[in-house]
CHARMM-style PDB file with segment names, atoms N, HN, CA, C and O in Angstrom:
ATOM      1  N   THR     1      92.802  89.661  86.243  1.00  0.00      PROA
ATOM      2  CA  THR     1      92.838  88.888  87.441  1.00  0.00      PROA
ATOM      3  C   THR     1      94.170  88.956  88.170  1.00  0.00      PROA
ATOM      4  O   THR     1      95.188  89.327  87.586  1.00  0.00      PROA
ATOM      5  N   CYS     2      94.158  88.603  89.423  1.00  0.00      PROA
ATOM      6  HN  CYS     2      93.331  88.301  89.897  1.00  0.00      PROA
ATOM      7  CA  CYS     2      95.349  88.642  90.213  1.00  0.00      PROA
ATOM      8  C   CYS     2      96.138  87.371  89.999  1.00  0.00      PROA
ATOM      9  O   CYS     2      95.617  86.377  89.494  1.00  0.00      PROA
ATOM     10  N   ALA     3      97.407  87.413  90.391  1.00  0.00      PROA
ATOM     11  HN  ALA     3      97.830  88.221  90.802  1.00  0.00      PROA
ATOM     12  CA  ALA     3      98.296  86.272  90.253  1.00  0.00      PROA
ATOM     13  C   ALA     3      97.853  85.078  91.099  1.00  0.00      PROA
ATOM     14  O   ALA     3      97.432  85.221  92.247  1.00  0.00      PROA
ATOM     15  N   THR     4      97.964  83.897  90.490  1.00  0.00      PROA
ATOM     16  HN  THR     4      98.306  83.780  89.557  1.00  0.00      PROA
ATOM     17  CA  THR     4      97.644  82.683  91.208  1.00  0.00      PROA
ATOM     18  C   THR     4      98.929  81.893  91.448  1.00  0.00      PROA
ATOM     19  O   THR     4      98.850  80.885  92.151  1.00  0.00      PROA
ATOM     20  N   SER     5     100.038  82.236  90.960  1.00  0.00      PROA
ATOM     21  HN  SER     5     100.102  83.055  90.390  1.00  0.00      PROA
ATOM     22  CA  SER     5     101.283  81.530  91.118  1.00  0.00      PROA
ATOM     23  C   SER     5     101.909  81.821  92.503  1.00  0.00      PROA
ATOM     24  O   SER     5     101.523  82.766  93.192  1.00  0.00      PROA
ATOM     25  N   PRO     6     102.881  80.979  92.881  1.00  0.00      PROA
ATOM     26  CA  PRO     6     103.515  81.193  94.188  1.00  0.00      PROA
ATOM     27  C   PRO     6     104.330  82.556  94.165  1.00  0.00      PROA
ATOM     28  O   PRO     6     104.808  83.004  93.123  1.00  0.00      PROA
ATOM     29  N   LYS     7     104.445  83.155  95.355  1.00  0.00      PROA
ATOM     30  HN  LYS     7     104.056  82.791  96.201  1.00  0.00      PROA
ATOM     31  CA  LYS     7     105.129  84.442  95.413  1.00  0.00      PROA
ATOM     32  C   LYS     7     106.527  84.476  94.826  1.00  0.00      PROA
ATOM     33  O   LYS     7     107.035  85.519  94.414  1.00  0.00      PROA
ATOM     34  N   THR     8     107.131  83.291  94.806  1.00  0.00      PROA
ATOM     35  HN  THR     8     106.718  82.444  95.142  1.00  0.00      PROA
ATOM     36  CA  THR     8     108.508  83.239  94.224  1.00  0.00      PROA
ATOM     37  C   THR     8     108.541  83.603  92.741  1.00  0.00      PROA
ATOM     38  O   THR     8     109.594  83.937  92.197  1.00  0.00      PROA
ATOM     39  N   GLN     9     107.352  83.534  92.081  1.00  0.00      PROA
ATOM     40  HN  GLN     9     106.497  83.262  92.523  1.00  0.00      PROA
ATOM     41  CA  GLN     9     107.273  83.910  90.608  1.00  0.00      PROA
ATOM     42  C   GLN     9     106.837  85.295  90.408  1.00  0.00      PROA
ATOM     43  O   GLN     9     106.792  85.746  89.263  1.00  0.00      PROA
ATOM     44  N   TRP    10     106.500  86.037  91.464  1.00  0.00      PROA
ATOM     45  HN  TRP    10     106.537  85.671  92.393  1.00  0.00      PROA
ATOM     46  CA  TRP    10     106.010  87.401  91.365  1.00  0.00      PROA
ATOM     47  C   TRP    10     107.159  88.355  91.018  1.00  0.00      PROA
ATOM     48  O   TRP    10     108.316  88.105  91.354  1.00  0.00      PROA
ATOM     49  N   GLN    11     106.818  89.421  90.356  1.00  0.00      PROA
ATOM     50  HN  GLN    11     105.878  89.623  90.083  1.00  0.00      PROA
ATOM     51  CA  GLN    11     107.757  90.485  90.113  1.00  0.00      PROA
ATOM     52  C   GLN    11     107.972  91.242  91.412  1.00  0.00      PROA
ATOM     53  O   GLN    11     107.057  91.357  92.228  1.00  0.00      PROA
ATOM     54  N   PRO    12     109.201  91.768  91.610  1.00  0.00      PROA
ATOM     55  CA  PRO    12     109.485  92.548  92.874  1.00  0.00      PROA
ATOM     56  C   PRO    12     108.679  93.843  92.862  1.00  0.00      PROA
ATOM     57  O   PRO    12     108.475  94.449  91.810  1.00  0.00      PROA
ATOM     58  N   GLN    13     108.219  94.266  94.058  1.00  0.00      PROA
ATOM     59  HN  GLN    13     108.385  93.774  94.912  1.00  0.00      PROA
ATOM     60  CA  GLN    13     107.500  95.573  94.125  1.00  0.00      PROA
ATOM     61  C   GLN    13     108.371  96.695  93.641  1.00  0.00      PROA
ATOM     62  O   GLN    13     107.845  97.651  93.071  1.00  0.00      PROA
ATOM     63  N   SER    14     109.644  96.643  93.825  1.00  0.00      PROA
ATOM     64  HN  SER    14     110.071  95.866  94.287  1.00  0.00      PROA
ATOM     65  CA  SER    14     110.561  97.686  93.390  1.00  0.00      PROA
ATOM     66  C   SER    14     110.486  97.929  91.908  1.00  0.00      PROA
ATOM     67  O   SER    14     110.581  99.070  91.456  1.00  0.00      PROA
ATOM     68  N   LYS    15     110.314  96.844  91.126  1.00  0.00      PROA
ATOM     69  HN  LYS    15     110.237  95.918  91.494  1.00  0.00      PROA
ATOM     70  CA  LYS    15     110.151  96.958  89.686  1.00  0.00      PROA
ATOM     71  C   LYS    15     108.874  97.672  89.346  1.00  0.00      PROA
ATOM     72  O   LYS    15     108.887  98.507  88.442  1.00  0.00      PROA
ATOM     73  N   LEU    16     107.811  97.413  89.982  1.00  0.00      PROA
ATOM     74  HN  LEU    16     107.800  96.735  90.717  1.00  0.00      PROA
ATOM     75  CA  LEU    16     106.584  98.149  89.751  1.00  0.00      PROA
ATOM     76  C   LEU    16     106.727  99.606  90.178  1.00  0.00      PROA
ATOM     77  O   LEU    16     106.248 100.485  89.462  1.00  0.00      PROA
ATOM     78  N   GLU    17     107.349  99.897  91.284  1.00  0.00      PROA
ATOM     79  HN  GLU    17     107.739  99.183  91.866  1.00  0.00      PROA
ATOM     80  CA  GLU    17     107.505 101.282  91.700  1.00  0.00      PROA
ATOM     81  C   GLU    17     108.387 102.027  90.692  1.00  0.00      PROA
ATOM     82  O   GLU    17     108.107 103.189  90.399  1.00  0.00      PROA
ATOM     83  N   THR    18     109.392 101.433  90.176  1.00  0.00      PROA
ATOM     84  HN  THR    18     109.620 100.489  90.414  1.00  0.00      PROA
ATOM     85  CA  THR    18     110.245 102.075  89.147  1.00  0.00      PROA
ATOM     86  C   THR    18     109.432 102.407  87.884  1.00  0.00      PROA
ATOM     87  O   THR    18     109.551 103.486  87.305  1.00  0.00      PROA
ATOM     88  N   MET    19     108.595 101.424  87.481  1.00  0.00      PROA
ATOM     89  HN  MET    19     108.498 100.547  87.952  1.00  0.00      PROA
ATOM     90  CA  MET    19     107.682 101.593  86.334  1.00  0.00      PROA
ATOM     91  C   MET    19     106.712 102.797  86.508  1.00  0.00      PROA
ATOM     92  O   MET    19     106.484 103.581  85.586  1.00  0.00      PROA
ATOM     93  N   LEU    20     106.165 102.896  87.718  1.00  0.00      PROA
ATOM     94  HN  LEU    20     106.349 102.259  88.466  1.00  0.00      PROA
ATOM     95  CA  LEU    20     105.227 103.905  88.001  1.00  0.00      PROA
ATOM     96  C   LEU    20     105.846 105.295  88.087  1.00  0.00      PROA
ATOM     97  O   LEU    20     105.252 106.296  87.686  1.00  0.00      PROA
ATOM     98  N   LYS    21     107.089 105.316  88.638  1.00  0.00      PROA
ATOM     99  HN  LYS    21     107.571 104.503  88.964  1.00  0.00      PROA
ATOM    100  CA  LYS    21     107.818 106.548  88.717  1.00  0.00      PROA
ATOM    101  C   LYS    21     108.089 107.053  87.298  1.00  0.00      PROA
ATOM    102  O   LYS    21     108.064 108.259  87.056  1.00  0.00      PROA
ATOM    103  N   GLY    22     108.344 106.155  86.378  1.00  0.00      PROA
ATOM    104  HN  GLY    22     108.365 105.175  86.574  1.00  0.00      PROA
ATOM    105  CA  GLY    22     108.601 106.444  84.984  1.00  0.00      PROA
ATOM    106  C   GLY    22     107.401 107.074  84.314  1.00  0.00      PROA
ATOM    107  O   GLY    22     107.535 107.819  83.343  1.00  0.00      PROA
ATOM    108  N   GLU    23     106.178 106.755  84.862  1.00  0.00      PROA
ATOM    109  HN  GLU    23     106.070 106.150  85.650  1.00  0.00      PROA
ATOM    110  CA  GLU    23     104.929 107.302  84.352  1.00  0.00      PROA
ATOM    111  C   GLU    23     104.571 108.628  85.027  1.00  0.00      PROA
ATOM    112  O   GLU    23     103.519 109.209  84.760  1.00  0.00      PROA
ATOM    113  N   GLY    24     105.463 109.096  85.907  1.00  0.00      PROA
ATOM    114  HN  GLY    24     106.318 108.624  86.124  1.00  0.00      PROA
ATOM    115  CA  GLY    24     105.269 110.403  86.621  1.00  0.00      PROA
ATOM    116  C   GLY    24     104.519 110.302  87.879  1.00  0.00      PROA
ATOM    117  O   GLY    24     104.059 111.323  88.391  1.00  0.00      PROA
ATOM    118  N   LEU    25     104.359 109.115  88.428  1.00  0.00      PROA
ATOM    119  HN  LEU    25     104.732 108.286  88.012  1.00  0.00      PROA
ATOM    120  CA  LEU    25     103.587 108.981  89.690  1.00  0.00      PROA
ATOM    121  C   LEU    25     104.580 108.941  90.911  1.00  0.00      PROA
ATOM    122  O   LEU    25     105.699 108.437  90.809  1.00  0.00      PROA
ATOM    123  N   THR    26     104.124 109.480  92.021  1.00  0.00      PROA
ATOM    124  HN  THR    26     103.215 109.889  92.103  1.00  0.00      PROA
ATOM    125  CA  THR    26     104.873 109.349  93.246  1.00  0.00      PROA
ATOM    126  C   THR    26     104.157 108.316  94.093  1.00  0.00      PROA
ATOM    127  O   THR    26     103.032 108.552  94.535  1.00  0.00      PROA
ATOM    128  N   VAL    27     104.787 107.176  94.327  1.00  0.00      PROA
ATOM    129  HN  VAL    27     105.701 106.984  93.968  1.00  0.00      PROA
ATOM    130  CA  VAL    27     104.200 106.010  95.010  1.00  0.00      PROA
ATOM    131  C   VAL    27     104.252 106.296  96.512  1.00  0.00      PROA
ATOM    132  O   VAL    27     105.312 106.571  97.075  1.00  0.00      PROA
ATOM    133  N   LYS    28     103.092 106.224  97.134  1.00  0.00      PROA
ATOM    134  HN  LYS    28     102.231 106.000  96.676  1.00  0.00      PROA
ATOM    135  CA  LYS    28     102.973 106.390  98.568  1.00  0.00      PROA
ATOM    136  C   LYS    28     103.017 105.035  99.279  1.00  0.00      PROA
ATOM    137  O   LYS    28     103.668 104.903 100.316  1.00  0.00      PROA
ATOM    138  N   GLN    29     102.332 104.033  98.732  1.00  0.00      PROA
ATOM    139  HN  GLN    29     101.804 104.140  97.890  1.00  0.00      PROA
ATOM    140  CA  GLN    29     102.271 102.724  99.377  1.00  0.00      PROA
ATOM    141  C   GLN    29     101.955 101.685  98.317  1.00  0.00      PROA
ATOM    142  O   GLN    29     101.267 101.972  97.337  1.00  0.00      PROA
ATOM    143  N   ILE    30     102.460 100.481  98.518  1.00  0.00      PROA
ATOM    144  HN  ILE    30     103.019 100.249  99.314  1.00  0.00      PROA
ATOM    145  CA  ILE    30     102.093  99.295  97.697  1.00  0.00      PROA
ATOM    146  C   ILE    30     101.731  98.199  98.643  1.00  0.00      PROA
ATOM    147  O   ILE    30     102.551  97.777  99.459  1.00  0.00      PROA
ATOM    148  N   LYS    31     100.493  97.722  98.546  1.00  0.00      PROA
ATOM    149  HN  LYS    31      99.827  98.065  97.884  1.00  0.00      PROA
ATOM    150  CA  LYS    31      99.989  96.653  99.403  1.00  0.00      PROA
ATOM    151  C   LYS    31      99.788  95.396  98.569  1.00  0.00      PROA
ATOM    152  O   LYS    31      99.475  95.473  97.381  1.00  0.00      PROA
ATOM    153  N   VAL    32      99.967  94.246  99.193  1.00  0.00      PROA
ATOM    154  HN  VAL    32     100.221  94.183 100.159  1.00  0.00      PROA
ATOM    155  CA  VAL    32      99.683  92.957  98.557  1.00  0.00      PROA
ATOM    156  C   VAL    32      98.314  92.493  98.954  1.00  0.00      PROA
ATOM    157  O   VAL    32      98.010  92.334 100.137  1.00  0.00      PROA
ATOM    158  N   GLU    33      97.465  92.271  97.927  1.00  0.00      PROA
ATOM    159  HN  GLU    33      97.712  92.400  96.966  1.00  0.00      PROA
ATOM    160  CA  GLU    33      96.100  91.847  98.221  1.00  0.00      PROA
ATOM    161  C   GLU    33      95.707  90.639  97.317  1.00  0.00      PROA
ATOM    162  O   GLU    33      95.301  90.827  96.170  1.00  0.00      PROA
ATOM    163  N   ASN    34      95.831  89.440  97.837  1.00  0.00      PROA
ATOM    164  HN  ASN    34      96.160  89.288  98.769  1.00  0.00      PROA
ATOM    165  CA  ASN    34      95.412  88.210  97.143  1.00  0.00      PROA
ATOM    166  C   ASN    34      95.986  88.100  95.731  1.00  0.00      PROA
ATOM    167  O   ASN    34      95.247  87.828  94.784  1.00  0.00      PROA
ATOM    168  N   GLY    35      97.271  88.304  95.584  1.00  0.00      PROA
ATOM    169  HN  GLY    35      97.871  88.525  96.352  1.00  0.00      PROA
ATOM    170  CA  GLY    35      97.934  88.130  94.267  1.00  0.00      PROA
ATOM    171  C   GLY    35      97.993  89.385  93.458  1.00  0.00      PROA
ATOM    172  O   GLY    35      98.434  89.356  92.309  1.00  0.00      PROA
ATOM    173  N   CYS    36      97.560  90.500  94.021  1.00  0.00      PROA
ATOM    174  HN  CYS    36      97.202  90.523  94.955  1.00  0.00      PROA
ATOM    175  CA  CYS    36      97.673  91.743  93.336  1.00  0.00      PROA
ATOM    176  C   CYS    36      98.493  92.719  94.142  1.00  0.00      PROA
ATOM    177  O   CYS    36      98.569  92.631  95.368  1.00  0.00      PROA
ATOM    178  N   TYR    37      99.108  93.654  93.439  1.00  0.00      PROA
ATOM    179  HN  TYR    37      99.046  93.726  92.444  1.00  0.00      PROA
ATOM    180  CA  TYR    37      99.755  94.806  94.136  1.00  0.00      PROA
ATOM    181  C   TYR    37      98.735  95.930  94.023  1.00  0.00      PROA
ATOM    182  O   TYR    37      98.298  96.293  92.931  1.00  0.00      PROA
ATOM    183  N   GLU    38      98.367  96.475  95.189  1.00  0.00      PROA
ATOM    184  HN  GLU    38      98.722  96.180  96.076  1.00  0.00      PROA
ATOM    185  CA  GLU    38      97.421  97.596  95.236  1.00  0.00      PROA
ATOM    186  C   GLU    38      98.288  98.801  95.471  1.00  0.00      PROA
ATOM    187  O   GLU    38      99.002  98.867  96.472  1.00  0.00      PROA
ATOM    188  N   VAL    39      98.237  99.780  94.545  1.00  0.00      PROA
ATOM    189  HN  VAL    39      97.657  99.726  93.732  1.00  0.00      PROA
ATOM    190  CA  VAL    39      99.121 100.924  94.565  1.00  0.00      PROA
ATOM    191  C   VAL    39      98.344 102.163  94.960  1.00  0.00      PROA
ATOM    192  O   VAL    39      97.255 102.437  94.455  1.00  0.00      PROA
ATOM    193  N   TYR    40      98.948 102.908  95.889  1.00  0.00      PROA
ATOM    194  HN  TYR    40      99.833 102.685  96.299  1.00  0.00      PROA
ATOM    195  CA  TYR    40      98.455 104.253  96.228  1.00  0.00      PROA
ATOM    196  C   TYR    40      99.499 105.201  95.882  1.00  0.00      PROA
ATOM    197  O   TYR    40     100.611 105.124  96.405  1.00  0.00      PROA
ATOM    198  N   ALA    41      99.184 106.137  94.986  1.00  0.00      PROA
ATOM    199  HN  ALA    41      98.280 106.200  94.561  1.00  0.00      PROA
ATOM    200  CA  ALA    41     100.136 107.042  94.456  1.00  0.00      PROA
ATOM    201  C   ALA    41      99.495 108.477  94.237  1.00  0.00      PROA
ATOM    202  O   ALA    41      98.299 108.693  94.434  1.00  0.00      PROA
ATOM    203  N   VAL    42     100.364 109.401  93.827  1.00  0.00      PROA
ATOM    204  HN  VAL    42     101.335 109.226  93.667  1.00  0.00      PROA
ATOM    205  CA  VAL    42      99.930 110.718  93.493  1.00  0.00      PROA
ATOM    206  C   VAL    42     100.509 111.063  92.136  1.00  0.00      PROA
ATOM    207  O   VAL    42     101.689 110.827  91.878  1.00  0.00      PROA
ATOM    208  N   ASP    43      99.663 111.631  91.256  1.00  0.00      PROA
ATOM    209  HN  ASP    43      98.704 111.823  91.467  1.00  0.00      PROA
ATOM    210  CA  ASP    43     100.189 111.979  89.963  1.00  0.00      PROA
ATOM    211  C   ASP    43     100.809 113.408  89.922  1.00  0.00      PROA
ATOM    212  O   ASP    43     100.837 114.096  90.942  1.00  0.00      PROA
ATOM    213  N   LYS    44     101.275 113.820  88.802  1.00  0.00      PROA
ATOM    214  HN  LYS    44     101.252 113.260  87.973  1.00  0.00      PROA
ATOM    215  CA  LYS    44     101.997 115.157  88.687  1.00  0.00      PROA
ATOM    216  C   LYS    44     101.091 116.287  89.092  1.00  0.00      PROA
ATOM    217  O   LYS    44     101.578 117.320  89.552  1.00  0.00      PROA
ATOM    218  N   ALA    45      99.821 116.141  88.944  1.00  0.00      PROA
ATOM    219  HN  ALA    45      99.425 115.302  88.571  1.00  0.00      PROA
ATOM    220  CA  ALA    45      98.899 117.221  89.227  1.00  0.00      PROA
ATOM    221  C   ALA    45      98.506 117.173  90.679  1.00  0.00      PROA
ATOM    222  O   ALA    45      97.716 118.015  91.108  1.00  0.00      PROA
ATOM    223  N   GLY    46      99.012 116.233  91.473  1.00  0.00      PROA
ATOM    224  HN  GLY    46      99.654 115.550  91.125  1.00  0.00      PROA
ATOM    225  CA  GLY    46      98.678 116.125  92.885  1.00  0.00      PROA
ATOM    226  C   GLY    46      97.431 115.336  93.158  1.00  0.00      PROA
ATOM    227  O   GLY    46      96.959 115.290  94.294  1.00  0.00      PROA
ATOM    228  N   LYS    47      96.873 114.698  92.108  1.00  0.00      PROA
ATOM    229  HN  LYS    47      97.256 114.736  91.185  1.00  0.00      PROA
ATOM    230  CA  LYS    47      95.644 113.889  92.272  1.00  0.00      PROA
ATOM    231  C   LYS    47      96.016 112.505  92.775  1.00  0.00      PROA
ATOM    232  O   LYS    47      97.020 111.947  92.333  1.00  0.00      PROA
ATOM    233  N   ARG    48      95.239 111.936  93.683  1.00  0.00      PROA
ATOM    234  HN  ARG    48      94.423 112.389  94.042  1.00  0.00      PROA
ATOM    235  CA  ARG    48      95.450 110.603  94.209  1.00  0.00      PROA
ATOM    236  C   ARG    48      95.122 109.609  93.153  1.00  0.00      PROA
ATOM    237  O   ARG    48      94.170 109.782  92.393  1.00  0.00      PROA
ATOM    238  N   VAL    49      95.913 108.553  93.098  1.00  0.00      PROA
ATOM    239  HN  VAL    49      96.686 108.413  93.716  1.00  0.00      PROA
ATOM    240  CA  VAL    49      95.693 107.435  92.142  1.00  0.00      PROA
ATOM    241  C   VAL    49      95.720 106.154  92.908  1.00  0.00      PROA
ATOM    242  O   VAL    49      96.649 105.890  93.671  1.00  0.00      PROA
ATOM    243  N   ASN    50      94.694 105.347  92.707  1.00  0.00      PROA
ATOM    244  HN  ASN    50      93.940 105.561  92.087  1.00  0.00      PROA
ATOM    245  CA  ASN    50      94.595 104.058  93.372  1.00  0.00      PROA
ATOM    246  C   ASN    50      94.446 102.987  92.227  1.00  0.00      PROA
ATOM    247  O   ASN    50      93.458 103.007  91.493  1.00  0.00      PROA
ATOM    248  N   SER    51      95.410 102.083  92.094  1.00  0.00      PROA
ATOM    249  HN  SER    51      96.212 102.066  92.691  1.00  0.00      PROA
ATOM    250  CA  SER    51      95.265 101.105  90.998  1.00  0.00      PROA
ATOM    251  C   SER    51      95.826  99.764  91.464  1.00  0.00      PROA
ATOM    252  O   SER    51      96.538  99.671  92.464  1.00  0.00      PROA
ATOM    253  N   ALA    52      95.489  98.768  90.727  1.00  0.00      PROA
ATOM    254  HN  ALA    52      94.911  98.844  89.915  1.00  0.00      PROA
ATOM    255  CA  ALA    52      95.882  97.379  91.085  1.00  0.00      PROA
ATOM    256  C   ALA    52      96.599  96.748  89.886  1.00  0.00      PROA
ATOM    257  O   ALA    52      96.245  96.991  88.732  1.00  0.00      PROA
ATOM    258  N   TYR    53      97.598  95.947  90.183  1.00  0.00      PROA
ATOM    259  HN  TYR    53      97.886  95.749  91.120  1.00  0.00      PROA
ATOM    260  CA  TYR    53      98.441  95.296  89.166  1.00  0.00      PROA
ATOM    261  C   TYR    53      98.553  93.848  89.508  1.00  0.00      PROA
ATOM    262  O   TYR    53      98.635  93.533  90.695  1.00  0.00      PROA
ATOM    263  N   ASN    54      98.563  92.935  88.567  1.00  0.00      PROA
ATOM    264  HN  ASN    54      98.496  93.191  87.602  1.00  0.00      PROA
ATOM    265  CA  ASN    54      98.826  91.530  88.728  1.00  0.00      PROA
ATOM    266  C   ASN    54     100.263  91.376  89.193  1.00  0.00      PROA
ATOM    267  O   ASN    54     101.168  91.878  88.528  1.00  0.00      PROA
ATOM    268  N   ALA    55     100.504  90.711  90.297  1.00  0.00      PROA
ATOM    269  HN  ALA    55      99.768  90.303  90.838  1.00  0.00      PROA
ATOM    270  CA  ALA    55     101.816  90.658  90.947  1.00  0.00      PROA
ATOM    271  C   ALA    55     102.819  89.859  90.138  1.00  0.00      PROA
ATOM    272  O   ALA    55     104.024  90.036  90.319  1.00  0.00      PROA
ATOM    273  N   GLU    56     102.372  89.004  89.268  1.00  0.00      PROA
ATOM    274  HN  GLU    56     101.394  88.861  89.121  1.00  0.00      PROA
ATOM    275  CA  GLU    56     103.246  88.181  88.438  1.00  0.00      PROA
ATOM    276  C   GLU    56     103.628  88.871  87.158  1.00  0.00      PROA
ATOM    277  O   GLU    56     104.781  88.806  86.733  1.00  0.00      PROA
ATOM    278  N   THR    57     102.672  89.533  86.536  1.00  0.00      PROA
ATOM    279  HN  THR    57     101.735  89.586  86.881  1.00  0.00      PROA
ATOM    280  CA  THR    57     102.928  90.103  85.177  1.00  0.00      PROA
ATOM    281  C   THR    57     103.000  91.659  85.258  1.00  0.00      PROA
ATOM    282  O   THR    57     103.402  92.271  84.268  1.00  0.00      PROA
ATOM    283  N   LEU    58     102.651  92.294  86.322  1.00  0.00      PROA
ATOM    284  HN  LEU    58     102.324  91.797  87.126  1.00  0.00      PROA
ATOM    285  CA  LEU    58     102.589  93.743  86.466  1.00  0.00      PROA
ATOM    286  C   LEU    58     101.645  94.393  85.455  1.00  0.00      PROA
ATOM    287  O   LEU    58     101.834  95.551  85.083  1.00  0.00      PROA
ATOM    288  N   VAL    59     100.624  93.645  85.007  1.00  0.00      PROA
ATOM    289  HN  VAL    59     100.471  92.704  85.309  1.00  0.00      PROA
ATOM    290  CA  VAL    59      99.626  94.195  84.101  1.00  0.00      PROA
ATOM    291  C   VAL    59      98.606  94.906  84.997  1.00  0.00      PROA
ATOM    292  O   VAL    59      98.156  94.379  86.014  1.00  0.00      PROA
ATOM    293  N   LYS    60      98.253  96.161  84.558  1.00  0.00      PROA
ATOM    294  HN  LYS    60      98.619  96.589  83.732  1.00  0.00      PROA
ATOM    295  CA  LYS    60      97.307  96.942  85.275  1.00  0.00      PROA
ATOM    296  C   LYS    60      95.893  96.318  85.136  1.00  0.00      PROA
ATOM    297  O   LYS    60      95.471  95.929  84.047  1.00  0.00      PROA
ATOM    298  N   LEU    61      95.233  96.245  86.206  1.00  0.00      PROA
ATOM    299  HN  LEU    61      95.576  96.560  87.090  1.00  0.00      PROA
ATOM    300  CA  LEU    61      93.844  95.716  86.202  1.00  0.00      PROA
ATOM    301  C   LEU    61      92.830  96.853  86.052  1.00  0.00      PROA
ATOM    302  O   LEU    61      93.100  97.982  86.462  1.00  0.00      PROA
ATOM    303  N   ALA    62      91.680  96.565  85.474  1.00  0.00      PROA
ATOM    304  HN  ALA    62      91.460  95.648  85.140  1.00  0.00      PROA
ATOM    305  CA  ALA    62      90.670  97.543  85.282  1.00  0.00      PROA
ATOM    306  C   ALA    62      90.056  97.976  86.622  1.00  0.00      PROA
ATOM    307  O   ALA    62      89.661  99.131  86.783  1.00  0.00      PROA
ATOM    308  N   ASN    63      89.980  97.038  87.586  1.00  0.00      PROA
ATOM    309  HN  ASN    63      90.302  96.100  87.455  1.00  0.00      PROA
ATOM    310  CA  ASN    63      89.360  97.353  88.872  1.00  0.00      PROA
ATOM    311  C   ASN    63      90.439  97.544  89.908  1.00  0.00      PROA
ATOM    312  O   ASN    63      91.207  96.616  90.164  1.00  0.00      PROA
ATOM    313  N   ALA    64      90.523  98.676  90.497  1.00  0.00      PROA
ATOM    314  HN  ALA    64      89.899  99.430  90.290  1.00  0.00      PROA
ATOM    315  CA  ALA    64      91.584  99.076  91.446  1.00  0.00      PROA
ATOM    316  C   ALA    64      91.424  98.204  92.750  1.00  0.00      PROA
ATOM    317  O   ALA    64      92.391  97.997  93.482  1.00  0.00      PROA
ATOM    318  N   GLU    65      90.213  97.717  93.005  1.00  0.00      PROA
ATOM    319  HN  GLU    65      89.427  97.885  92.409  1.00  0.00      PROA
ATOM    320  CA  GLU    65      89.982  96.931  94.203  1.00  0.00      PROA
ATOM    321  C   GLU    65      89.996  95.435  93.952  1.00  0.00      PROA
ATOM    322  O   GLU    65      89.465  94.668  94.756  1.00  0.00      PROA
ATOM    323  N   ALA    66      90.612  94.998  92.819  1.00  0.00      PROA
ATOM    324  HN  ALA    66      91.044  95.620  92.166  1.00  0.00      PROA
ATOM    325  CA  ALA    66      90.568  93.662  92.364  1.00  0.00      PROA
ATOM    326  C   ALA    66      91.016  92.611  93.416  1.00  0.00      PROA
ATOM    327  O   ALA    66      90.432  91.528  93.471  1.00  0.00      PROA
ATOM    328  N   GLY    67      91.990  92.897  94.209  1.00  0.00      PROA
ATOM    329  HN  GLY    67      92.465  93.776  94.164  1.00  0.00      PROA
ATOM    330  CA  GLY    67      92.519  91.884  95.106  1.00  0.00      PROA
ATOM    331  C   GLY    67      91.732  91.784  96.417  1.00  0.00      PROA
ATOM    332  O   GLY    67      91.927  90.837  97.179  1.00  0.00      PROA
ATOM    333  N   GLU    68      90.825  92.772  96.694  1.00  0.00      PROA
ATOM    334  HN  GLU    68      90.667  93.541  96.075  1.00  0.00      PROA
ATOM    335  CA  GLU    68      90.120  92.757  97.962  1.00  0.00      PROA
ATOM    336  C   GLU    68      88.912  91.865  97.878  1.00  0.00      PROA
ATOM    337  O   GLU    68      88.244  91.756  96.850  1.00  0.00      PROA
ATOM    338  N   LYS    69      88.660  91.232  99.003  1.00  0.00      PROA
ATOM    339  HN  LYS    69      89.203  91.321  99.839  1.00  0.00      PROA
ATOM    340  CA  LYS    69      87.521  90.321  99.095  1.00  0.00      PROA
ATOM    341  C   LYS    69      86.385  90.930  99.955  1.00  0.00      PROA
ATOM    342  OT1 LYS    69      85.345  90.298 100.140  1.00  0.00      PROA
TER     343      LYS     69
END
């Protein structure tokens, strides 16, 4: 699920971006969607990756569209 806490308790997007770069991804965009960070990136093979993370814990969610209504 997405974060329900106030934005002041969220992890910074830069921390998520650094984490993803460490996994070999090139981050194109990070959007905020209802308490989730929705990430658009490209992997080492050039394949597009779309994933969602809880903004407070940076835990990857199973559903990339989790924050969208």
